[in-house]
VMD Tcl script that builds the backbone (N, CA, C; Angstrom):
set m [mol new atoms 306]
animate dup $m
set s [atomselect $m all]
$s set {name element resname resid chain x y z} {
  {N N MET 1 A -20.107 -12.610 -3.338}
  {CA C MET 1 A -18.734 -12.164 -3.294}
  {C C MET 1 A -18.464 -11.390 -2.001}
  {N N ILE 2 A -17.338 -11.648 -1.412}
  {CA C ILE 2 A -16.906 -10.896 -0.234}
  {C C ILE 2 A -16.353 -9.536 -0.667}
  {N N LEU 3 A -15.505 -9.557 -1.691}
  {CA C LEU 3 A -14.876 -8.335 -2.201}
  {C C LEU 3 A -15.124 -8.243 -3.695}
  {N N ASN 4 A -15.612 -7.093 -4.131}
  {CA C ASN 4 A -15.908 -6.897 -5.537}
  {C C ASN 4 A -15.440 -5.496 -5.942}
  {N N ALA 5 A -14.443 -5.445 -6.793}
  {CA C ALA 5 A -13.946 -4.171 -7.319}
  {C C ALA 5 A -14.386 -4.070 -8.772}
  {N N GLU 6 A -15.038 -2.970 -9.100}
  {CA C GLU 6 A -15.588 -2.801 -10.444}
  {C C GLU 6 A -14.945 -1.625 -11.156}
  {N N LYS 7 A -14.202 -1.931 -12.217}
  {CA C LYS 7 A -13.611 -0.937 -13.115}
  {C C LYS 7 A -12.858 0.167 -12.357}
  {N N ILE 8 A -11.916 -0.265 -11.513}
  {CA C ILE 8 A -11.133 0.660 -10.700}
  {C C ILE 8 A -10.049 1.308 -11.549}
  {N N SER 9 A -10.007 2.624 -11.520}
  {CA C SER 9 A -8.937 3.385 -12.169}
  {C C SER 9 A -8.382 4.376 -11.163}
  {N N LYS 10 A -7.092 4.639 -11.275}
  {CA C LYS 10 A -6.466 5.657 -10.434}
  {C C LYS 10 A -5.489 6.438 -11.288}
  {N N ARG 11 A -5.705 7.753 -11.283}
  {CA C ARG 11 A -4.845 8.657 -12.040}
  {C C ARG 11 A -4.306 9.723 -11.092}
  {N N TYR 12 A -3.047 10.060 -11.276}
  {CA C TYR 12 A -2.412 11.117 -10.489}
  {C C TYR 12 A -2.000 12.238 -11.427}
  {N N LEU 13 A -2.177 13.464 -10.989}
  {CA C LEU 13 A -1.757 14.626 -11.762}
  {C C LEU 13 A -0.648 15.328 -10.995}
  {N N LYS 14 A 0.508 15.413 -11.608}
  {CA C LYS 14 A 1.651 16.070 -10.978}
  {C C LYS 14 A 2.360 16.912 -12.037}
  {N N LYS 15 A 2.475 18.201 -11.727}
  {CA C LYS 15 A 3.122 19.148 -12.650}
  {C C LYS 15 A 2.525 19.059 -14.051}
  {N N ASN 16 A 1.200 19.085 -14.104}
  {CA C ASN 16 A 0.439 19.034 -15.361}
  {C C ASN 16 A 0.684 17.776 -16.181}
  {N N LYS 17 A 1.174 16.728 -15.539}
  {CA C LYS 17 A 1.372 15.456 -16.227}
  {C C LYS 17 A 0.538 14.393 -15.524}
  {N N GLU 18 A -0.303 13.700 -16.290}
  {CA C GLU 18 A -1.143 12.650 -15.726}
  {C C GLU 18 A -0.427 11.306 -15.787}
  {N N THR 19 A -0.455 10.600 -14.663}
  {CA C THR 19 A 0.087 9.254 -14.591}
  {C C THR 19 A -1.062 8.308 -14.270}
  {N N VAL 20 A -1.193 7.265 -15.063}
  {CA C VAL 20 A -2.239 6.269 -14.843}
  {C C VAL 20 A -1.635 5.117 -14.055}
  {N N ALA 21 A -2.085 4.970 -12.800}
  {CA C ALA 21 A -1.592 3.880 -11.955}
  {C C ALA 21 A -2.404 2.609 -12.173}
  {N N LEU 22 A -3.707 2.758 -12.368}
  {CA C LEU 22 A -4.600 1.642 -12.665}
  {C C LEU 22 A -5.576 2.068 -13.738}
  {N N ASP 23 A -5.907 1.162 -14.632}
  {CA C ASP 23 A -6.822 1.497 -15.713}
  {C C ASP 23 A -7.908 0.425 -15.829}
  {N N SER 24 A -9.062 0.697 -15.227}
  {CA C SER 24 A -10.249 -0.149 -15.325}
  {C C SER 24 A -9.998 -1.602 -14.900}
  {N N VAL 25 A -9.540 -1.775 -13.669}
  {CA C VAL 25 A -9.271 -3.101 -13.110}
  {C C VAL 25 A -10.507 -3.585 -12.356}
  {N N SER 26 A -10.904 -4.816 -12.632}
  {CA C SER 26 A -12.016 -5.440 -11.905}
  {C C SER 26 A -11.505 -6.704 -11.234}
  {N N LEU 27 A -12.077 -7.004 -10.066}
  {CA C LEU 27 A -11.624 -8.140 -9.281}
  {C C LEU 27 A -12.770 -8.626 -8.412}
  {N N LYS 28 A -12.937 -9.940 -8.335}
  {CA C LYS 28 A -13.929 -10.528 -7.439}
  {C C LYS 28 A -13.234 -11.584 -6.595}
  {N N VAL 29 A -13.475 -11.523 -5.282}
  {CA C VAL 29 A -12.899 -12.496 -4.362}
  {C C VAL 29 A -14.031 -13.058 -3.514}
  {N N GLY 30 A -14.176 -14.368 -3.545}
  {CA C GLY 30 A -15.214 -15.035 -2.772}
  {C C GLY 30 A -14.707 -15.494 -1.419}
  {N N ALA 31 A -15.598 -15.908 -0.569}
  {CA C ALA 31 A -15.250 -16.405 0.763}
  {C C ALA 31 A -14.297 -17.589 0.647}
  {N N GLY 32 A -13.224 -17.558 1.421}
  {CA C GLY 32 A -12.259 -18.647 1.452}
  {C C GLY 32 A -11.257 -18.663 0.324}
  {N N GLU 33 A -11.360 -17.737 -0.598}
  {CA C GLU 33 A -10.411 -17.699 -1.712}
  {C C GLU 33 A -9.134 -16.963 -1.312}
  {N N PHE 34 A -8.021 -17.386 -1.906}
  {CA C PHE 34 A -6.749 -16.701 -1.766}
  {C C PHE 34 A -6.397 -16.132 -3.127}
  {N N VAL 35 A -5.921 -14.894 -3.138}
  {CA C VAL 35 A -5.602 -14.225 -4.388}
  {C C VAL 35 A -4.174 -13.694 -4.317}
  {N N MET 36 A -3.434 -13.870 -5.395}
  {CA C MET 36 A -2.087 -13.327 -5.478}
  {C C MET 36 A -2.069 -12.264 -6.569}
  {N N ILE 37 A -1.468 -11.140 -6.268}
  {CA C ILE 37 A -1.329 -10.071 -7.257}
  {C C ILE 37 A 0.154 -9.928 -7.554}
  {N N SER 38 A 0.512 -10.081 -8.811}
  {CA C SER 38 A 1.922 -9.956 -9.185}
  {C C SER 38 A 2.045 -9.028 -10.383}
  {N N GLY 39 A 3.229 -8.511 -10.549}
  {CA C GLY 39 A 3.505 -7.636 -11.680}
  {C C GLY 39 A 4.814 -6.908 -11.464}
  {N N ARG 40 A 5.263 -6.273 -12.499}
  {CA C ARG 40 A 6.541 -5.564 -12.414}
  {C C ARG 40 A 6.407 -4.323 -11.537}
  {N N SER 41 A 7.517 -3.799 -11.155}
  {CA C SER 41 A 7.550 -2.585 -10.345}
  {C C SER 41 A 6.832 -1.455 -11.084}
  {N N GLY 42 A 5.984 -0.745 -10.359}
  {CA C GLY 42 A 5.268 0.374 -10.963}
  {C C GLY 42 A 4.014 0.001 -11.718}
  {N N SER 43 A 3.587 -1.264 -11.625}
  {CA C SER 43 A 2.419 -1.701 -12.397}
  {C C SER 43 A 1.089 -1.440 -11.700}
  {N N GLY 44 A 1.125 -0.957 -10.433}
  {CA C GLY 44 A -0.114 -0.596 -9.757}
  {C C GLY 44 A -0.565 -1.550 -8.669}
  {N N LYS 45 A 0.270 -2.515 -8.309}
  {CA C LYS 45 A -0.116 -3.496 -7.283}
  {C C LYS 45 A -0.438 -2.827 -5.948}
  {N N SER 46 A 0.458 -1.997 -5.468}
  {CA C SER 46 A 0.239 -1.322 -4.179}
  {C C SER 46 A -0.931 -0.359 -4.252}
  {N N THR 47 A -1.075 0.312 -5.361}
  {CA C THR 47 A -2.206 1.227 -5.538}
  {C C THR 47 A -3.520 0.457 -5.457}
  {N N LEU 48 A -3.590 -0.682 -6.119}
  {CA C LEU 48 A -4.796 -1.509 -6.072}
  {C C LEU 48 A -5.091 -1.949 -4.637}
  {N N LEU 49 A -4.082 -2.435 -3.936}
  {CA C LEU 49 A -4.292 -2.883 -2.555}
  {C C LEU 49 A -4.726 -1.734 -1.650}
  {N N ASN 50 A -4.135 -0.564 -1.835}
  {CA C ASN 50 A -4.521 0.605 -1.040}
  {C C ASN 50 A -5.966 1.017 -1.310}
  {N N ILE 51 A -6.411 0.880 -2.535}
  {CA C ILE 51 A -7.803 1.183 -2.871}
  {C C ILE 51 A -8.732 0.133 -2.269}
  {N N LEU 52 A -8.369 -1.132 -2.388}
  {CA C LEU 52 A -9.197 -2.207 -1.839}
  {C C LEU 52 A -9.329 -2.104 -0.319}
  {N N ALA 53 A -8.288 -1.580 0.332}
  {CA C ALA 53 A -8.305 -1.423 1.790}
  {C C ALA 53 A -8.929 -0.103 2.227}
  {N N GLY 54 A -9.299 0.734 1.273}
  {CA C GLY 54 A -9.932 2.004 1.614}
  {C C GLY 54 A -8.973 3.084 2.057}
  {N N LEU 55 A -7.675 2.899 1.811}
  {CA C LEU 55 A -6.692 3.918 2.188}
  {C C LEU 55 A -6.684 5.088 1.211}
  {N N ILE 56 A -6.932 4.793 -0.048}
  {CA C ILE 56 A -7.072 5.853 -1.058}
  {C C ILE 56 A -8.328 5.575 -1.872}
  {N N LYS 57 A -8.863 6.610 -2.458}
  {CA C LYS 57 A -10.085 6.480 -3.255}
  {C C LYS 57 A -9.707 6.360 -4.733}
  {N N PRO 58 A -10.438 5.528 -5.453}
  {CA C PRO 58 A -10.161 5.432 -6.895}
  {C C PRO 58 A -10.630 6.681 -7.629}
  {N N SER 59 A -10.013 6.964 -8.747}
  {CA C SER 59 A -10.473 8.060 -9.605}
  {C C SER 59 A -11.799 7.679 -10.251}
  {N N GLU 60 A -11.939 6.406 -10.544}
  {CA C GLU 60 A -13.168 5.868 -11.130}
  {C C GLU 60 A -13.398 4.471 -10.567}
  {N N GLY 61 A -14.632 4.022 -10.589}
  {CA C GLY 61 A -14.965 2.668 -10.166}
  {C C GLY 61 A -15.421 2.608 -8.724}
  {N N LYS 62 A -15.795 1.417 -8.308}
  {CA C LYS 62 A -16.339 1.187 -6.967}
  {C C LYS 62 A -15.730 -0.071 -6.368}
  {N N VAL 63 A -15.627 -0.075 -5.036}
  {CA C VAL 63 A -15.197 -1.255 -4.289}
  {C C VAL 63 A -16.309 -1.600 -3.307}
  {N N PHE 64 A -16.734 -2.849 -3.346}
  {CA C PHE 64 A -17.769 -3.338 -2.450}
  {C C PHE 64 A -17.183 -4.427 -1.569}
  {N N PHE 65 A -17.439 -4.330 -0.270}
  {CA C PHE 65 A -17.053 -5.376 0.672}
  {C C PHE 65 A -18.328 -5.869 1.330}
  {N N GLU 66 A -18.563 -7.160 1.205}
  {CA C GLU 66 A -19.806 -7.779 1.688}
  {C C GLU 66 A -21.028 -6.993 1.210}
  {N N GLY 67 A -20.980 -6.542 -0.044}
  {CA C GLY 67 A -22.106 -5.864 -0.669}
  {C C GLY 67 A -22.221 -4.377 -0.383}
  {N N GLU 68 A -21.346 -3.836 0.469}
  {CA C GLU 68 A -21.415 -2.413 0.814}
  {C C GLU 68 A -20.326 -1.628 0.100}
  {N N ASP 69 A -20.699 -0.482 -0.427}
  {CA C ASP 69 A -19.776 0.416 -1.112}
  {C C ASP 69 A -18.886 1.094 -0.071}
  {N N ILE 70 A -17.585 0.747 -0.047}
  {CA C ILE 70 A -16.710 1.273 1.002}
  {C C ILE 70 A -16.403 2.761 0.833}
  {N N SER 71 A -16.711 3.326 -0.325}
  {CA C SER 71 A -16.484 4.774 -0.506}
  {C C SER 71 A -17.445 5.584 0.364}
  {N N LEU 72 A -18.516 4.953 0.840}
  {CA C LEU 72 A -19.495 5.627 1.687}
  {C C LEU 72 A -19.154 5.518 3.172}
  {N N PHE 73 A -18.111 4.739 3.506}
  {CA C PHE 73 A -17.719 4.554 4.902}
  {C C PHE 73 A -17.014 5.801 5.424}
  {N N ASP 74 A -17.248 6.125 6.700}
  {CA C ASP 74 A -16.470 7.195 7.324}
  {C C ASP 74 A -15.145 6.603 7.829}
  {N N ASP 75 A -14.273 7.447 8.409}
  {CA C ASP 75 A -12.957 6.987 8.850}
  {C C ASP 75 A -13.041 5.840 9.851}
  {N N LYS 76 A -13.971 5.927 10.777}
  {CA C LYS 76 A -14.116 4.893 11.801}
  {C C LYS 76 A -14.539 3.559 11.174}
  {N N GLU 77 A -15.476 3.612 10.242}
  {CA C GLU 77 A -15.961 2.392 9.601}
  {C C GLU 77 A -14.881 1.737 8.744}
  {N N ILE 78 A -14.122 2.548 8.008}
  {CA C ILE 78 A -13.083 1.979 7.144}
  {C C ILE 78 A -11.943 1.424 7.987}
  {N N SER 79 A -11.637 2.070 9.110}
  {CA C SER 79 A -10.610 1.556 10.021}
  {C C SER 79 A -11.047 0.222 10.619}
  {N N PHE 80 A -12.319 0.124 11.005}
  {CA C PHE 80 A -12.858 -1.131 11.532}
  {C C PHE 80 A -12.773 -2.226 10.474}
  {N N LEU 81 A -13.090 -1.899 9.242}
  {CA C LEU 81 A -13.017 -2.878 8.155}
  {C C LEU 81 A -11.611 -3.447 8.044}
  {N N ARG 82 A -10.609 -2.562 8.007}
  {CA C ARG 82 A -9.223 -3.021 7.892}
  {C C ARG 82 A -8.786 -3.815 9.118}
  {N N ASN 83 A -9.205 -3.392 10.291}
  {CA C ASN 83 A -8.762 -4.033 11.529}
  {C C ASN 83 A -9.477 -5.349 11.802}
  {N N ASP 84 A -10.763 -5.387 11.561}
  {CA C ASP 84 A -11.565 -6.530 11.977}
  {C C ASP 84 A -11.905 -7.510 10.860}
  {N N LYS 85 A -12.016 -7.023 9.644}
  {CA C LYS 85 A -12.533 -7.873 8.574}
  {C C LYS 85 A -11.482 -8.355 7.581}
  {N N ILE 86 A -10.563 -7.488 7.161}
  {CA C ILE 86 A -9.662 -7.898 6.088}
  {C C ILE 86 A -8.208 -8.036 6.515}
  {N N GLY 87 A -7.768 -7.255 7.469}
  {CA C GLY 87 A -6.353 -7.266 7.837}
  {C C GLY 87 A -5.519 -6.634 6.737}
  {N N TYR 88 A -4.608 -5.804 7.120}
  {CA C TYR 88 A -3.801 -5.119 6.114}
  {C C TYR 88 A -2.473 -4.731 6.742}
  {N N VAL 89 A -1.388 -5.185 6.159}
  {CA C VAL 89 A -0.052 -4.820 6.623}
  {C C VAL 89 A 0.524 -3.853 5.602}
  {N N MET 90 A 0.803 -2.645 6.063}
  {CA C MET 90 A 1.304 -1.609 5.164}
  {C C MET 90 A 2.780 -1.811 4.853}
  {N N GLN 91 A 3.206 -1.188 3.774}
  {CA C GLN 91 A 4.622 -1.170 3.463}
  {C C GLN 91 A 5.326 -0.216 4.407}
  {N N GLU 92 A 6.613 -0.075 4.272}
  {CA C GLU 92 A 7.477 0.651 5.193}
  {C C GLU 92 A 6.923 1.949 5.755}
  {N N ARG 93 A 6.473 2.851 4.931}
  {CA C ARG 93 A 6.105 4.172 5.424}
  {C C ARG 93 A 4.906 4.166 6.377}
  {N N GLY 94 A 4.144 3.085 6.394}
  {CA C GLY 94 A 3.004 2.999 7.281}
  {C C GLY 94 A 3.326 2.349 8.621}
  {N N LEU 95 A 4.539 1.844 8.747}
  {CA C LEU 95 A 4.916 1.156 9.970}
  {C C LEU 95 A 5.489 2.127 10.987}
  {N N MET 96 A 5.434 1.736 12.255}
  {CA C MET 96 A 5.975 2.571 13.324}
  {C C MET 96 A 7.397 2.114 13.625}
  {N N SER 97 A 8.351 3.001 13.394}
  {CA C SER 97 A 9.766 2.616 13.528}
  {C C SER 97 A 10.172 2.314 14.960}
  {N N ASN 98 A 9.440 2.822 15.942}
  {CA C ASN 98 A 9.811 2.607 17.343}
  {C C ASN 98 A 9.194 1.344 17.927}
  {N N MET 99 A 8.471 0.572 17.123}
  {CA C MET 99 A 7.836 -0.634 17.635}
  {C C MET 99 A 8.372 -1.868 16.895}
  {N N THR 100 A 8.419 -2.979 17.611}
  {CA C THR 100 A 8.870 -4.239 17.014}
  {C C THR 100 A 7.721 -5.247 17.093}
  {N N VAL 101 A 7.930 -6.390 16.500}
  {CA C VAL 101 A 6.938 -7.460 16.549}
  {C C VAL 101 A 6.720 -7.905 17.992}
  {N N LEU 102 A 7.792 -7.934 18.746}
  {CA C LEU 102 A 7.679 -8.366 20.148}
  {C C LEU 102 A 7.036 -7.288 20.979}
}
mol reanalyze $m
mol bondsrecalc $m
mol representation Tube
mol addrep $m
């Protein structure tokens, strides 16, 4: 497997209220496979992608890329992974407003 996510959960605590964004999600993606993630608004799609890309850490579970646990990567290694190995286009807040495609 190129990408293997095992029992990923993400919980947020805000004003003493816990919100569960993901609850024990597992995913395996092999070389050359294409995967589509769909669901209603607020179902955790972006949270899952952010965890898989190493932008946020899961509350529970592990993500492995090419057999390596990405939670052990430092900032430089995780940035290299996103830039060189997987590619990741962020939603609006991650984009630079002063730059265009051209």
